[in-house]
Short mmCIF file of the C-alpha atoms (twelve columns), coordinates in Angstrom:
data_MODEL
# 
_entry.id   MODEL 
# 
loop_
_atom_site.group_PDB 
_atom_site.id 
_atom_site.type_symbol 
_atom_site.label_atom_id 
_atom_site.label_alt_id 
_atom_site.label_comp_id 
_atom_site.label_asym_id 
_atom_site.label_seq_id 
_atom_site.Cartn_x 
_atom_site.Cartn_y 
_atom_site.Cartn_z 
_atom_site.pdbx_PDB_model_num 
ATOM 1   C CA . MET A 1   -36.488 55.397  -14.758 1 
ATOM 2   C CA . LYS A 2   -33.715 52.748  -14.815 1 
ATOM 3   C CA . LYS A 3   -33.312 53.006  -11.013 1 
ATOM 4   C CA . LEU A 4   -37.064 52.482  -10.514 1 
ATOM 5   C CA . THR A 5   -37.002 49.438  -12.786 1 
ATOM 6   C CA . PHE A 6   -34.069 47.895  -10.949 1 
ATOM 7   C CA . THR A 7   -35.779 48.603  -7.577  1 
ATOM 8   C CA . PHE A 8   -38.941 46.915  -8.769  1 
ATOM 9   C CA . LEU A 9   -37.088 43.800  -9.952  1 
ATOM 10  C CA . ALA A 10  -35.200 43.539  -6.749  1 
ATOM 11  C CA . LEU A 11  -38.446 43.852  -4.766  1 
ATOM 12  C CA . LEU A 12  -39.968 41.175  -6.912  1 
ATOM 13  C CA . LEU A 13  -37.056 38.805  -6.347  1 
ATOM 14  C CA . THR A 14  -37.298 39.372  -2.633  1 
ATOM 15  C CA . ILE A 15  -41.018 38.545  -2.697  1 
ATOM 16  C CA . TYR A 16  -40.248 35.338  -4.558  1 
ATOM 17  C CA . THR A 17  -37.471 34.453  -2.213  1 
ATOM 18  C CA . PHE A 18  -39.437 34.712  1.008   1 
ATOM 19  C CA . GLY A 19  -42.844 33.862  -0.404  1 
ATOM 20  C CA . GLN A 20  -42.164 30.560  -2.089  1 
ATOM 21  C CA . THR A 21  -44.864 27.852  -1.787  1 
ATOM 22  C CA . ASN A 22  -43.776 24.283  -1.456  1 
ATOM 23  C CA . ILE A 23  -44.957 22.376  -4.503  1 
ATOM 24  C CA . SER A 24  -46.162 19.663  -2.305  1 
ATOM 25  C CA . ALA A 25  -49.048 22.049  -1.384  1 
ATOM 26  C CA . LEU A 26  -50.045 22.295  -5.040  1 
ATOM 27  C CA . GLU A 27  -51.704 19.979  -7.486  1 
ATOM 28  C CA . ARG A 28  -52.271 19.908  -11.181 1 
ATOM 29  C CA . ILE A 29  -55.880 19.971  -12.506 1 
ATOM 30  C CA . ASP A 30  -56.489 20.019  -16.175 1 
ATOM 31  C CA . GLY A 31  -52.998 21.123  -16.947 1 
ATOM 32  C CA . LEU A 32  -53.016 24.060  -14.462 1 
ATOM 33  C CA . TRP A 33  -51.403 24.169  -10.970 1 
ATOM 34  C CA . THR A 34  -53.602 25.131  -8.026  1 
ATOM 35  C CA . LYS A 35  -53.354 25.014  -4.311  1 
ATOM 36  C CA . LYS A 36  -54.803 21.796  -2.953  1 
ATOM 37  C CA . GLY A 37  -58.476 22.247  -2.118  1 
ATOM 38  C CA . GLU A 38  -58.750 25.407  -4.319  1 
ATOM 39  C CA . ASN A 39  -60.151 25.941  -7.813  1 
ATOM 40  C CA . THR A 40  -58.280 29.022  -8.901  1 
ATOM 41  C CA . ALA A 41  -55.024 28.834  -10.814 1 
ATOM 42  C CA . PHE A 42  -51.963 29.458  -8.624  1 
ATOM 43  C CA . ASN A 43  -49.846 32.546  -9.010  1 
ATOM 44  C CA . GLY A 44  -46.512 32.873  -7.426  1 
ATOM 45  C CA . ALA A 45  -43.119 31.280  -6.727  1 
ATOM 46  C CA . PHE A 46  -42.708 27.711  -5.644  1 
ATOM 47  C CA . ILE A 47  -39.984 25.474  -4.339  1 
ATOM 48  C CA . GLU A 48  -39.382 21.738  -4.428  1 
ATOM 49  C CA . THR A 49  -37.295 19.980  -1.693  1 
ATOM 50  C CA . PHE A 50  -35.536 16.660  -1.279  1 
ATOM 51  C CA . GLU A 51  -36.473 14.485  1.676   1 
ATOM 52  C CA . ASN A 52  -33.577 16.002  3.553   1 
ATOM 53  C CA . GLY A 53  -34.943 19.490  3.136   1 
ATOM 54  C CA . LYS A 54  -32.470 20.706  0.603   1 
ATOM 55  C CA . THR A 55  -33.744 22.600  -2.390  1 
ATOM 56  C CA . LYS A 56  -34.543 20.380  -5.380  1 
ATOM 57  C CA . GLY A 57  -36.015 23.143  -7.666  1 
ATOM 58  C CA . THR A 58  -37.602 26.557  -7.873  1 
ATOM 59  C CA . GLY A 59  -39.839 28.314  -10.326 1 
ATOM 60  C CA . ILE A 60  -42.824 30.596  -10.879 1 
ATOM 61  C CA . PHE A 61  -46.392 29.845  -11.814 1 
ATOM 62  C CA . VAL A 62  -48.446 32.531  -13.598 1 
ATOM 63  C CA . ASN A 63  -52.157 31.542  -13.979 1 
ATOM 64  C CA . GLY A 64  -51.172 27.991  -13.072 1 
ATOM 65  C CA . GLN A 65  -48.479 27.690  -15.687 1 
ATOM 66  C CA . LEU A 66  -44.711 27.692  -15.510 1 
ATOM 67  C CA . GLU A 67  -43.370 31.101  -16.539 1 
ATOM 68  C CA . GLY A 68  -39.864 32.449  -16.583 1 
ATOM 69  C CA . LEU A 69  -36.850 30.849  -15.021 1 
ATOM 70  C CA . ARG A 70  -37.104 27.253  -13.699 1 
ATOM 71  C CA . ILE A 71  -34.066 25.899  -11.931 1 
ATOM 72  C CA . GLN A 72  -33.498 22.298  -10.655 1 
ATOM 73  C CA . PHE A 73  -30.684 21.222  -8.355  1 
ATOM 74  C CA . PHE A 74  -28.651 18.128  -7.534  1 
ATOM 75  C CA . GLU A 75  -28.701 17.063  -3.980  1 
ATOM 76  C CA . ASN A 76  -25.129 18.388  -3.522  1 
ATOM 77  C CA . GLY A 77  -26.520 21.889  -4.185  1 
ATOM 78  C CA . GLN A 78  -25.164 22.274  -7.698  1 
ATOM 79  C CA . LYS A 79  -27.524 23.298  -10.431 1 
ATOM 80  C CA . ARG A 80  -28.867 20.489  -12.547 1 
ATOM 81  C CA . THR A 81  -30.936 22.514  -15.135 1 
ATOM 82  C CA . GLU A 82  -31.721 26.098  -15.820 1 
ATOM 83  C CA . LYS A 83  -34.497 26.727  -18.333 1 
ATOM 84  C CA . PHE A 84  -36.920 29.496  -19.270 1 
ATOM 85  C CA . TYR A 85  -40.622 28.792  -19.774 1 
ATOM 86  C CA . LYS A 86  -43.553 30.499  -21.446 1 
ATOM 87  C CA . ALA A 87  -47.048 29.172  -20.684 1 
ATOM 88  C CA . SER A 88  -45.647 25.887  -19.345 1 
ATOM 89  C CA . TYR A 89  -43.407 25.297  -22.373 1 
ATOM 90  C CA . PRO A 90  -39.621 25.804  -22.772 1 
ATOM 91  C CA . HIS A 91  -38.957 29.196  -24.455 1 
ATOM 92  C CA . GLY A 92  -35.604 30.810  -24.288 1 
ATOM 93  C CA . THR A 93  -32.181 29.621  -23.085 1 
ATOM 94  C CA . ALA A 94  -31.863 26.166  -21.637 1 
ATOM 95  C CA . LYS A 95  -28.845 24.817  -19.763 1 
ATOM 96  C CA . GLU A 96  -28.015 21.484  -18.309 1 
ATOM 97  C CA . PHE A 97  -25.164 20.894  -15.876 1 
ATOM 98  C CA . TYR A 98  -22.993 18.008  -14.643 1 
ATOM 99  C CA . GLU A 99  -23.118 17.251  -10.916 1 
ATOM 100 C CA . ASN A 100 -19.644 18.852  -10.514 1 
ATOM 101 C CA . GLY A 101 -21.128 22.144  -11.625 1 
ATOM 102 C CA . THR A 102 -19.751 22.348  -15.159 1 
ATOM 103 C CA . LEU A 103 -21.981 23.090  -18.083 1 
ATOM 104 C CA . LYS A 104 -23.285 19.932  -19.852 1 
ATOM 105 C CA . GLN A 105 -25.222 21.426  -22.754 1 
ATOM 106 C CA . MET A 106 -26.867 24.615  -23.795 1 
ATOM 107 C CA . GLY A 107 -29.227 25.886  -26.513 1 
ATOM 108 C CA . GLU A 108 -32.422 27.818  -27.249 1 
ATOM 109 C CA . PHE A 109 -36.029 26.876  -27.325 1 
ATOM 110 C CA . VAL A 110 -38.692 28.739  -29.218 1 
ATOM 111 C CA . ASP A 111 -42.237 27.710  -28.267 1 
ATOM 112 C CA . ASN A 112 -41.094 24.274  -27.057 1 
ATOM 113 C CA . LYS A 113 -38.888 23.555  -30.136 1 
ATOM 114 C CA . GLU A 114 -35.065 23.612  -30.259 1 
ATOM 115 C CA . ASN A 115 -33.717 26.356  -32.528 1 
ATOM 116 C CA . GLY A 116 -30.281 27.548  -33.447 1 
ATOM 117 C CA . ILE A 117 -26.973 26.108  -32.268 1 
ATOM 118 C CA . TRP A 118 -26.907 23.635  -29.418 1 
ATOM 119 C CA . THR A 119 -23.645 22.773  -27.760 1 
ATOM 120 C CA . ILE A 120 -22.726 19.718  -25.565 1 
ATOM 121 C CA . TYR A 121 -19.599 19.834  -23.408 1 
ATOM 122 C CA . TYR A 122 -17.383 17.224  -21.795 1 
ATOM 123 C CA . GLU A 123 -17.544 17.067  -18.056 1 
ATOM 124 C CA . THR A 124 -14.151 18.730  -17.963 1 
ATOM 125 C CA . GLY A 125 -15.504 21.757  -19.831 1 
ATOM 126 C CA . GLU A 126 -14.339 21.217  -23.458 1 
ATOM 127 C CA . LYS A 127 -16.699 21.385  -26.299 1 
ATOM 128 C CA . HIS A 128 -17.927 17.938  -27.415 1 
ATOM 129 C CA . VAL A 129 -20.730 18.397  -29.948 1 
ATOM 130 C CA . GLU A 130 -22.190 21.309  -31.867 1 
ATOM 131 C CA . SER A 131 -25.413 20.863  -33.827 1 
ATOM 132 C CA . THR A 132 -28.051 23.104  -35.426 1 
ATOM 133 C CA . PHE A 133 -31.859 22.898  -35.079 1 
ATOM 134 C CA . VAL A 134 -34.663 24.633  -36.939 1 
ATOM 135 C CA . ASN A 135 -38.177 24.402  -35.406 1 
ATOM 136 C CA . GLY A 136 -37.156 21.262  -33.412 1 
ATOM 137 C CA . VAL A 137 -35.604 19.430  -36.356 1 
ATOM 138 C CA . GLN A 138 -31.867 18.903  -36.751 1 
ATOM 139 C CA . GLN A 139 -30.643 20.792  -39.846 1 
ATOM 140 C CA . GLY A 140 -27.232 21.685  -41.176 1 
ATOM 141 C CA . ASP A 141 -23.804 21.026  -39.660 1 
ATOM 142 C CA . TYR A 142 -23.199 18.578  -36.921 1 
ATOM 143 C CA . MET A 143 -19.686 18.566  -35.468 1 
ATOM 144 C CA . GLU A 144 -18.068 16.369  -32.819 1 
ATOM 145 C CA . TYR A 145 -14.768 17.181  -31.213 1 
ATOM 146 C CA . SER A 146 -12.151 15.422  -29.062 1 
ATOM 147 C CA . LYS A 147 -11.220 17.050  -25.804 1 
ATOM 148 C CA . ASP A 148 -8.155  18.650  -27.329 1 
ATOM 149 C CA . GLY A 149 -10.367 20.427  -29.939 1 
ATOM 150 C CA . LYS A 150 -9.770  18.009  -32.907 1 
ATOM 151 C CA . LEU A 151 -12.741 17.595  -35.185 1 
ATOM 152 C CA . LEU A 152 -13.758 13.919  -35.078 1 
ATOM 153 C CA . VAL A 153 -17.041 13.721  -36.960 1 
ATOM 154 C CA . LYS A 154 -18.881 16.127  -39.284 1 
ATOM 155 C CA . TYR A 155 -22.268 15.489  -40.780 1 
ATOM 156 C CA . TYR A 156 -24.797 17.702  -42.534 1 
ATOM 157 C CA . PHE A 157 -28.394 17.064  -41.382 1 
ATOM 158 C CA . VAL A 158 -31.372 17.393  -43.768 1 
ATOM 159 C CA . ASN A 159 -34.714 17.141  -42.014 1 
ATOM 160 C CA . GLY A 160 -33.278 15.234  -39.123 1 
ATOM 161 C CA . LYS A 161 -31.304 12.687  -41.291 1 
ATOM 162 C CA . ALA A 162 -27.472 12.647  -41.265 1 
ATOM 163 C CA . ASN A 163 -25.667 12.987  -44.587 1 
ATOM 164 C CA . TYR A 164 -23.000 15.232  -46.033 1 
ATOM 165 C CA . SER A 165 -23.303 18.681  -47.546 1 
ATOM 166 C CA . ASP A 166 -24.404 19.060  -51.106 1 
ATOM 167 C CA . GLU A 167 -21.015 20.647  -52.057 1 
ATOM 168 C CA . PHE A 168 -19.123 17.720  -50.461 1 
ATOM 169 C CA . MET A 169 -21.248 15.172  -52.349 1 
ATOM 170 C CA . LYS A 170 -20.803 16.981  -55.662 1 
ATOM 171 C CA . LEU A 171 -17.079 17.177  -55.340 1 
ATOM 172 C CA . THR A 172 -16.719 13.548  -54.459 1 
ATOM 173 C CA . LYS A 173 -19.102 12.455  -57.190 1 
ATOM 174 C CA . GLU A 174 -17.102 14.401  -59.832 1 
ATOM 175 C CA . ALA A 175 -13.785 13.070  -58.498 1 
ATOM 176 C CA . ILE A 176 -15.009 9.445   -58.732 1 
ATOM 177 C CA . GLU A 177 -16.034 10.003  -62.345 1 
ATOM 178 C CA . LEU A 178 -12.605 11.627  -63.169 1 
ATOM 179 C CA . SER A 179 -10.787 8.713   -61.573 1 
ATOM 180 C CA . ARG A 180 -12.756 6.297   -63.777 1 
ATOM 181 C CA . GLN A 181 -11.476 8.209   -66.780 1 
ATOM 182 C CA . PHE A 182 -7.864  7.825   -65.257 1 
ATOM 183 C CA . LYS A 183 -7.685  11.620  -64.776 1 
ATOM 184 C CA . ASN A 184 -6.161  11.105  -61.349 1 
ATOM 185 C CA . GLU A 185 -4.539  14.496  -60.990 1 
ATOM 186 C CA . GLU A 186 -7.810  16.261  -61.503 1 
ATOM 187 C CA . ALA A 187 -9.628  13.815  -59.198 1 
ATOM 188 C CA . ILE A 188 -7.063  14.393  -56.511 1 
ATOM 189 C CA . LYS A 189 -7.659  18.214  -56.583 1 
ATOM 190 C CA . LEU A 190 -11.412 17.681  -56.132 1 
ATOM 191 C CA . TYR A 191 -10.832 15.358  -53.190 1 
ATOM 192 C CA . ASP A 192 -8.485  18.026  -51.648 1 
ATOM 193 C CA . LYS A 193 -11.455 20.431  -51.795 1 
ATOM 194 C CA . ALA A 194 -13.850 17.811  -50.381 1 
ATOM 195 C CA . ILE A 195 -11.563 16.963  -47.480 1 
ATOM 196 C CA . GLU A 196 -11.033 20.546  -46.720 1 
ATOM 197 C CA . LEU A 197 -14.859 20.918  -46.358 1 
ATOM 198 C CA . ASN A 198 -15.189 17.726  -44.226 1 
ATOM 199 C CA . PRO A 199 -11.909 16.154  -42.975 1 
ATOM 200 C CA . THR A 200 -13.688 13.324  -41.167 1 
ATOM 201 C CA . VAL A 201 -14.840 11.106  -44.033 1 
ATOM 202 C CA . ALA A 202 -12.652 7.941   -44.318 1 
ATOM 203 C CA . GLN A 203 -13.795 7.060   -47.778 1 
ATOM 204 C CA . ALA A 204 -12.651 10.504  -49.155 1 
ATOM 205 C CA . TYR A 205 -9.043  9.690   -47.926 1 
ATOM 206 C CA . PHE A 206 -9.325  6.179   -49.253 1 
ATOM 207 C CA . ASN A 207 -10.395 7.296   -52.676 1 
ATOM 208 C CA . ARG A 208 -7.653  10.039  -52.851 1 
ATOM 209 C CA . GLY A 209 -5.140  7.436   -51.732 1 
ATOM 210 C CA . ALA A 210 -6.248  5.159   -54.586 1 
ATOM 211 C CA . CYS A 211 -5.765  8.045   -57.102 1 
ATOM 212 C CA . LYS A 212 -2.273  8.752   -55.700 1 
ATOM 213 C CA . GLY A 213 -1.384  5.095   -55.952 1 
ATOM 214 C CA . ASN A 214 -2.511  5.019   -59.578 1 
ATOM 215 C CA . ASN A 215 -0.179  7.992   -60.122 1 
ATOM 216 C CA . PHE A 216 2.654   6.010   -58.525 1 
ATOM 217 C CA . ASP A 217 2.695   8.412   -55.455 1 
ATOM 218 C CA . PHE A 218 2.806   5.476   -53.070 1 
ATOM 219 C CA . GLU A 219 4.061   7.423   -50.022 1 
ATOM 220 C CA . GLY A 220 1.140   9.869   -50.519 1 
ATOM 221 C CA . ALA A 221 -1.271  7.007   -50.892 1 
ATOM 222 C CA . ILE A 222 -0.010  5.424   -47.642 1 
ATOM 223 C CA . LYS A 223 -0.609  8.628   -45.780 1 
ATOM 224 C CA . ASP A 224 -4.180  8.770   -47.026 1 
ATOM 225 C CA . TYR A 225 -4.793  5.117   -46.157 1 
ATOM 226 C CA . ASP A 226 -3.360  5.792   -42.670 1 
ATOM 227 C CA . LYS A 227 -5.875  8.597   -42.213 1 
ATOM 228 C CA . ALA A 228 -8.749  6.359   -43.544 1 
ATOM 229 C CA . ILE A 229 -7.880  3.713   -40.959 1 
ATOM 230 C CA . GLU A 230 -7.496  6.280   -38.185 1 
ATOM 231 C CA . LEU A 231 -11.075 7.371   -38.963 1 
ATOM 232 C CA . ASN A 232 -12.338 3.834   -39.420 1 
ATOM 233 C CA . THR A 233 -10.185 1.167   -37.693 1 
ATOM 234 C CA . GLU A 234 -12.244 -1.663  -39.398 1 
ATOM 235 C CA . TYR A 235 -11.714 -0.351  -42.937 1 
ATOM 236 C CA . MET A 236 -10.823 -3.677  -44.599 1 
ATOM 237 C CA . GLU A 237 -10.162 -2.206  -48.134 1 
ATOM 238 C CA . ALA A 238 -7.877  0.516   -46.688 1 
ATOM 239 C CA . TYR A 239 -5.678  -2.141  -45.052 1 
ATOM 240 C CA . GLY A 240 -5.442  -4.193  -48.274 1 
ATOM 241 C CA . ASN A 241 -4.656  -1.042  -50.381 1 
ATOM 242 C CA . ARG A 242 -2.049  0.154   -47.870 1 
ATOM 243 C CA . GLY A 243 -0.342  -3.184  -47.951 1 
ATOM 244 C CA . ASN A 244 -0.156  -3.030  -51.772 1 
ATOM 245 C CA . ALA A 245 1.229   0.520   -51.654 1 
ATOM 246 C CA . LYS A 246 3.925   -0.535  -49.197 1 
ATOM 247 C CA . ILE A 247 5.026   -3.354  -51.503 1 
ATOM 248 C CA . ASN A 248 4.769   -1.097  -54.500 1 
ATOM 249 C CA . MET A 249 7.189   1.386   -52.953 1 
ATOM 250 C CA . PHE A 250 9.900   -1.317  -53.574 1 
ATOM 251 C CA . THR A 251 8.642   -3.151  -56.648 1 
ATOM 252 C CA . SER A 252 8.121   0.045   -58.662 1 
ATOM 253 C CA . LYS A 253 11.767  0.862   -58.237 1 
ATOM 254 C CA . GLY A 254 12.908  -2.472  -59.581 1 
ATOM 255 C CA . ASN A 255 13.174  -4.314  -56.325 1 
ATOM 256 C CA . ILE A 256 10.860  -7.185  -57.230 1 
ATOM 257 C CA . HIS A 257 11.956  -9.285  -54.270 1 
ATOM 258 C CA . PRO A 258 11.924  -7.130  -51.154 1 
ATOM 259 C CA . THR A 259 13.205  -8.647  -47.986 1 
ATOM 260 C CA . SER A 260 10.921  -9.945  -45.197 1 
ATOM 261 C CA . ALA A 261 11.933  -6.941  -43.069 1 
ATOM 262 C CA . GLN A 262 10.844  -4.664  -45.923 1 
ATOM 263 C CA . THR A 263 7.464   -6.435  -46.385 1 
ATOM 264 C CA . GLU A 264 6.650   -7.090  -42.663 1 
ATOM 265 C CA . SER A 265 4.469   -3.985  -42.324 1 
ATOM 266 C CA . ALA A 266 2.669   -4.707  -45.589 1 
ATOM 267 C CA . CYS A 267 2.029   -8.296  -44.505 1 
ATOM 268 C CA . GLU A 268 0.537   -7.150  -41.305 1 
ATOM 269 C CA . ASP A 269 -1.876  -4.993  -43.307 1 
ATOM 270 C CA . PHE A 270 -2.777  -7.927  -45.587 1 
ATOM 271 C CA . HIS A 271 -3.458  -10.278 -42.666 1 
ATOM 272 C CA . LYS A 272 -5.493  -7.580  -40.955 1 
ATOM 273 C CA . ALA A 273 -7.588  -7.197  -44.100 1 
ATOM 274 C CA . VAL A 274 -8.204  -10.942 -44.168 1 
ATOM 275 C CA . SER A 275 -9.192  -10.936 -40.571 1 
ATOM 276 C CA . LEU A 276 -11.851 -8.334  -41.443 1 
ATOM 277 C CA . GLY A 277 -13.255 -10.415 -44.188 1 
ATOM 278 C CA . ASP A 278 -11.066 -9.726  -47.239 1 
ATOM 279 C CA . LYS A 279 -11.273 -12.796 -49.555 1 
ATOM 280 C CA . THR A 280 -10.023 -11.137 -52.772 1 
ATOM 281 C CA . ILE A 281 -7.606  -13.092 -54.946 1 
ATOM 282 C CA . GLY A 282 -5.286  -10.050 -55.041 1 
ATOM 283 C CA . THR A 283 -4.780  -10.019 -51.319 1 
ATOM 284 C CA . GLU A 284 -4.265  -13.870 -51.248 1 
ATOM 285 C CA . ASP A 285 -1.660  -13.611 -53.994 1 
ATOM 286 C CA . MET A 286 0.200   -10.801 -52.134 1 
ATOM 287 C CA . ILE A 287 0.327   -12.933 -49.002 1 
ATOM 288 C CA . TYR A 288 1.545   -15.988 -51.054 1 
ATOM 289 C CA . ILE A 289 4.242   -13.991 -52.818 1 
ATOM 290 C CA . HIS A 290 5.545   -11.712 -50.120 1 
ATOM 291 C CA . CYS A 291 4.470   -12.986 -46.709 1 
ATOM 292 C CA . LYS A 292 5.613   -16.608 -46.521 1 
ATOM 293 C CA . LYS A 293 8.800   -15.769 -44.725 1 
ATOM 294 C CA . TYR A 294 6.835   -13.298 -42.542 1 
ATOM 295 C CA . LYS A 295 4.400   -16.102 -41.637 1 
ATOM 296 C CA . LYS A 296 7.117   -18.440 -40.657 1 
ATOM 297 C CA . LYS A 297 8.813   -15.746 -38.606 1 
ATOM 298 C CA . LYS A 298 5.502   -15.060 -36.793 1 
# 
């Protein structure tokens, strides 16, 4: 039985290969493809060609509608798209390719709506974006990666709108409330959990850094501000707080007059914060107290 099935499919493919009708000989009437000059819906394989005669696309019409595998090509012969259809609508696996032949994106359609995980790739083959759809609407995790596999962005979509997961939001909300009560150790533990869930949110690192600074862990605070700035290079508040933490590393140990060499990095942060719009008195005071020599040197 399996042998007969295979033979039938092979015969069918042979018929399609040698019996393709050029789509230029067809026309669409009331949504159905027919041969020009005829009134009956067309059944059979078709081919599209570029002006130079090279194959542009292939597919099958059943009762005048796209059915099964539809392939489109670049002029260089590489596949452009590979998509399955049912009654003229995408249904099944869909693939798109770069002109160099590598896979660009892939996912599933169910009755013309995206469903399940869709993946986008860099032209060099590495995974770029992974997102989830339910009945054509983006839902759940969205993750974006660098070429070396590092997670760059993570969101949680609800009905097509980007946000963060409920658990992440709950943890950060509770952590903020604990920090307001000066329960910094407890807040830090919650931020640890939140960051483990989503390590791409600059504000979570910023808030955890503030808690560490309030606990006199200035080195830990600086590392968190570093990460916040890595994720958001225009994070004005993170520059200001990092500058304060760098100064506090000296002043908290009794060195109330650090040298210009010791404050140079902090002063760079303060001036960067000002360039981004920081007009707080605290930043101005720190520049006045610690950065006058630095300014002259610059």
